Structures are given as C-alpha cells and as structure tokens.
N, C-alpha and C positions, 0 to 999 in steps of 0.2 A: 504494500500500500504506500502511496505517496500523497502527502498533503498538498493540495492546490488551493491557492487563494486568488480570486479574481473579482472584478466588479461586474455584477450582472444587473442590467437595467438600473444602474445608479446605486446599487447596494453591494457592500462587500460580502463575499461568501467564501468560506473556507470549509473544505471537506477532504476526507481521505478517499482516494480512488485507486483502483487497479491501474497499472500502467497502460493497459490496452483499452481502457474505457474511452469510447469516442465522445467528443464534445456533445453531440446530439443526444447520446444516452445519458450523459451527466445532466444535461438540461432537463430532459423529459423524466428520467427515472429518479434521479437524486433530488432535483429541485422542483419537480412537478410543473415545469413550464412546458405544457403540452401543446402550445401553439406552434412550436417548431415541429414539423411533421417529418416522418421517415417514409419516403415514397419508394426508394429503390435500393438502398444500401450500396450503390455503385457510383455515386456522385453524378449521375446523369440527369436526374429530374429537377433538382433545385428546391424541392419542398422543404429542405432542412436549412435553407439559407438564413444566416444571422450576420451581424456585423461584429468583427473583432478588431478593436482599435481603429474603428471607422471604415474598415474594408469589408466588402461583401465576401463571405466565406461559406462554403457548403460544410456544415458542421459534421457531416458523416465522413469527411476527409481529414479531420483533425482530432488528435487525441486531447482529452481534457487537460493533461499535463502540459501540452504545448500552449495552452491559454493562461498559464501561470502568470499572474501580474497584469493580465490584459483587461481591457474594458470590453465587455460583451453586451450587445444589445439584441434582444429577441423581439418578436412581434408584440409580446406583452408590454414591452417598454416603449412602444411607438406612439401611444396615445398622447394627447396634450396633457399638461399638468392637471387640468380640471376633469380629466377622464374622457373628454370628447375626442372624436376621431381626428387624427392629424390630416394634413392636406392630401397625402397620398391615399390614406384609408378612405377619406371622404370621396375622393375622385373615383376610387374603385366602386364605391356604393352608388354614387350619382350616375356613373356611366356603365353600370351593370358589368363590371370587369370580373365577374365570378359567376360560376354556376354551382357546382358541388362545393366549392370552397377549399378543397384539399390543398391545392397548389397556392392558394391566395397568400398565406403568410410569407412563403418564399418569394412570390412575385412582388409583394409589397416591399420586402427587404431589399431585393435586387433592384427594383425600380427606384427606391429611395437612394441607393448608392449611385445609380446612374445619374440622377439629377444633382447629386452632390458634385460629381465630376464633370457633368455636362448639363448645365441648367436649362438649356433650350435645345434638346435633341430633335433631329428630324424624325419622321416616321420610320425611315430606313434605319437610322441609328438605334431607335428603340427596338425594332424587330431584331436587329443584329445582337443587341445586348441580351435579349430574352432567349437567345439560342440555348443557353444553359439552364433554362427553366421550362419544364414540360407541363402543359395543360392538356388534359385529355377531353375536356368538355367544350371549351368556348370557341376555339378557332382563333384566338388571340386578338381579334379585331377590337373588341371593347376594352381589353386590357391595354392595348396600345393607345386607344383613345383616352382612357383614364390617365395614363402616364403623361401624355401630351397635355391634358387638361390640368394635371397637377403642376406642370411646369409653367402654367399660365398662358398657354397657347390656345387660340381659338380652334375648337375641334368641330365646329358646325359644318365646315366644308368637307369633312372626311365622310366619304360615301360608305354606306353599309356594304359589306361584302356579300 
C-alpha cells in the first residue's frame, strides 16, 4: 500500500492505495465520485475523463499514485459555487448534447479543457478534439453545438444533420 495525497475538487484527500489502482477506480470506489464513468477500460471512449493539474486526462490510463500532489477535478467539481450548472453543463442541457448521458461527464470535461486552450474553436476543431470521446447515442451534432454555444459563438446557423 502507498499513501497518496491529492486535491480533489478543491478538497485535500489522503488514502492508502495499491500501486496498481487506477485513478478512475480510486475516484469511483474509494471516494465514491461516480460521475466519472468507466466505459471501456482501454482508454478509447473518454467516459473517464477528468482534469489533472488543469489537463484533460483519461483516468483509466493513470495510476492513483501518479496523481500524488496533483489537483484533480471531476464532473462533481464542475458546478458553480452556488450549485448551479457551469457554462458548459448548461450548454449541454440547453442544446440537448446528451441522450443516455453515459458519455456526458467525459464530454463535458474534455470540452471544458478544449475551451481553456482554444476559447473560440471552429466546428472542425471541436469535432477533431472529440475524437477521443465516444458517444454511442447522439451522433455528436448537438454536443458540438453545445460546445460552440459554451464558447459564446452563435450556433443558430448550424444546420441539423
């Protein structure tokens, strides 16, 4: 067992973990932060995406011990201080960027990281960025629309597919 200490959604957390414990398992099983989903266990789907030190990371590809001392943000930490949805979450709701919702936490985390690095992406840039996140329900159109709306861009001209 190895003791790990990190900041999760603004709160310091210390726990003993096995060396092979994945960050996604640590978040879900040890901390009960179940908004981070396990979709594939092969790092292909992006459902487990979180932010580690401000960078988008698929938490199934990282051991919990690798996050020692890191700042980790999960979907549970994305809401505004008053509990209301943040801009990206609200855009997903407003533009119907989800169906079953399983991929949504990872999509929101990935999209938020995109806008941090590229505040006004084009539709093509959004689609390229989402290649690491799989949605089996929506066809991505409304997800792309939501991300563009969250960036403050006018999406009224984007035609339905």
